[in-house]
N, C-alpha and C positions, 0 to 999 in steps of 0.2 A: 426871311426874317435874320438880325448880325447875330452873328456870333464872334465878336472882336478876343478870342483868346492867344497870347502872346506863344510862341513857339518856345515850349516848356526847356526842350532839349537843348534849346542852345543856352551858354553860360551869363547866365545875371543882366538879363537882358537891361535891366536899371539900377545895375550897380554902380555900387563908387569908383572914381576914375583912379584912385587912390588902394582900392578892395580893402581899406580901413574895415573892422565887423561893425556894425550894430547890436547896441547894447539891447538885451532879451529878457524883460523883467516880467513874475508873472506875480498878481495880487491874490495871498487866500482864501481873505475875508472882503465882504463887500466894503465898493469906496463909496462915499458919500460924491454925489455931483458936484456942487462945489469944491469939495475940494481937490477933485481929480481935474477941475476945470485951472486950478490956480498951481498947482503941480505942472500939468501939462506946458500955460503960460511962460513960468517959471525957468522951465528945461528948454522949452524952447527958442526964449532970450538968451540963455546960457550956448546953445548950439550956436545961435548966429551970432555973438561977439567970440565965436571961437572956445570958451571956457569948459564945456561939456560936451558927449559925443553923443552921436543917433541914440534914439531909443525907440523901441518898442515895447507897450505898457499893455500885459493883458490884465485883465479883471472881469468884475460883472459889479451891476450896478444895486440898488434895491429899487425898488419896482417905482419909475417916475418917468416923463414924458418931456419932451424937449421940444420947441420949436426954431428951425433955423429959419438963416436971412430970409426964403421965399415961406414962411410960415403963413398960412392961410387964416382967419381967425375962426369962420365955418367949420374947419376942419378939426377944431378939438372939439369932439361930441360928448365927453364928461367932464368937464372941467375940476370938479371936485372930488375925481376918484384916484389920482396920485398928484404930486408935487409936481407942476410943471417949470421948467427951465427956461429962457431965453440964451438960446448960443448963439456965438457966430459963426457957428460951422456952414456949409451949403445945403441948402435942401427944407424943404419941409417939419412938418411934424414927423415925431417916429416915438418909440416905447424901449426904454429898456429894464434890464429886471433880472434876477436870480434864472439859471439857467441858460443866458445868452451872453456868447463871451465876446466882450467889446475890446479891441485892440486900438488902443490909439497910436498912433505912429506919428514920432517926430525922426520925421528926414532930414538934412541938408541939401535941399535941389541946386546948390550951386557945388555939388561935388560928386553930381547924378547928371542930372539933365535939366537946363531949364525951360519947361515945356511941360504944362500944366497939363494937359491932352494926355500924353504919351505919362504920364504919373499915374491919371484914374483909370488909364487903359492897364497900367503895372498893377492896380492896387484889385482892377476886377478880376485878373487873371492869378493873382493869390490867392484870392477866394475861389475863384473857379479851380485851380491845382489841388487844393485844400479839399474839394469836396470830390475833387475824384478822387482822393486814396481811400474812400469809401462807394463807390461806384455810382455817385450822381452827376448827374451831368447841368452845369451850371452857365445858364447864358443871360447875357446882355441885350437888350431890346432898346430900338430906337426910340426916345421922346420918355424914357424910362429908368430912375438912376436904380440903383443895384442889381445883384447877381437874383435869378430867376431862376425856377425850375419847372417844366413839363411834367404835367401829371396828368396820364392814361388807367383807362379801364377798362374793360369789355363793357358795353352797353353804356356809359356814360361819356358823353361830351368831352372832348381836353381840356383842362386849363392849366392857365400858368399859375403857380403861387410866389412870391416873394422871400428868401430864405436869409439872403443876407444885406443889410444896408449900409450905403458907402455914404460921409457927409466929411467932407473936409476944409480947412483951410490955411493959407498961407499966408504969414507975414517974414518980409528979409528973406525969401525964399528957401525959410523953413515951418515944413508942412507941422500942425500936430492935427486933432480929431481923428477921426479914421474910420473903423469898420466894424459890425453887430454882426454875429455868426449866430440864429437860431439852434442850439445843442437841444437843446430842452425848457423851453419857455413855457409860460402857461399864456399860450394864445389868444385866449378867452382878453389878456387884457390888453391887445390890438383895435379891440371893439370902442373904446373910449377915442377913440383916432380916426381919422383918415390918413393909413400908414404912405406917409411921403404923395399924397394931394392923388393916389388911387384907386379908382375906387371897384374897379371892375375887374378885380383882381385882388387875391387873398394872398394870406399869410404861412407860411409852413416850415417846421423846423425838421432836421435829422431824425429826430425819434416820431415824429408825425411822419416822416416818412417808412418808416417803419423798422429805423437801424434804433437800436441801442446803444448809441454812440454814447463816451462818457466823457467830461468838459478836459481831462487827461488826454484821451486820444483826439479828439478834437483841436489841441493845444501844439500835438504832435504833429497833425498833418498840415498842423498853421506853417508850423515851425518849419516846417519839411520844401512847403511851397516857397514860402518867402526865401531860401536861401536860393533855390530856380530861380526867383525874379529878380527881387534884390540885391541879392550876394549875403557872405557873411553873415554870422550874430556869433552875440559869446553873451553867454548868462549875468545878470548880472541885479542886482538888488535893484526891487522896486521903488519909487519915491518918496513911497511914503511907507516907513518901516514896517510901522502895523495893519497895513493893508485899508486902513479906515481915516487917515491923518489925524 
């Protein structure tokens, strides 16, 4: 099975050529999905035009489903359960909600590398590095998007569950959308969709794995791993000052 981890001991393999720090913002209150998308669109356009710097925006959403550009109608199993939003990111259906850390990544690849595959691999390595802070081995698999963990227990066949989703879009070589890491979401909420079109595997979270990780601890791990993969960050205010728009 494929394990595409990057060498995190190397200095910022997907860092900026000018070593400029990316902004790092955390919203303390849940953010409505349409507000987040509007803020991302505006920021990505400003980055492309040289009017704003890069930004990584960490937040939580109210419970909802999103449909990526490859979503199949039949994979929405319970359309009346939560609001459903069509989105321009790659991928299929996914769930966002409380207890899940969403990180929207607005990076200028003209300042890093115009290589989409390398960028996705860097996002995977970022998540895998963050999971490593909690002694969780995250892996990627051919034909499956996101980051997975293999679960083994005596007397039970091994299984693989998804712990993080990745879905991005590029416009003028500026990225937006990003990753979602399951810290402590209600995993039953995933039953309203076929997550990312995969039926033979399940979903998990750090807490489901028996790790009582707080959102602040997850954020700290994400920040440390981001520095290793993408380079320096500096704390800034979120795009929506109240967190809700």
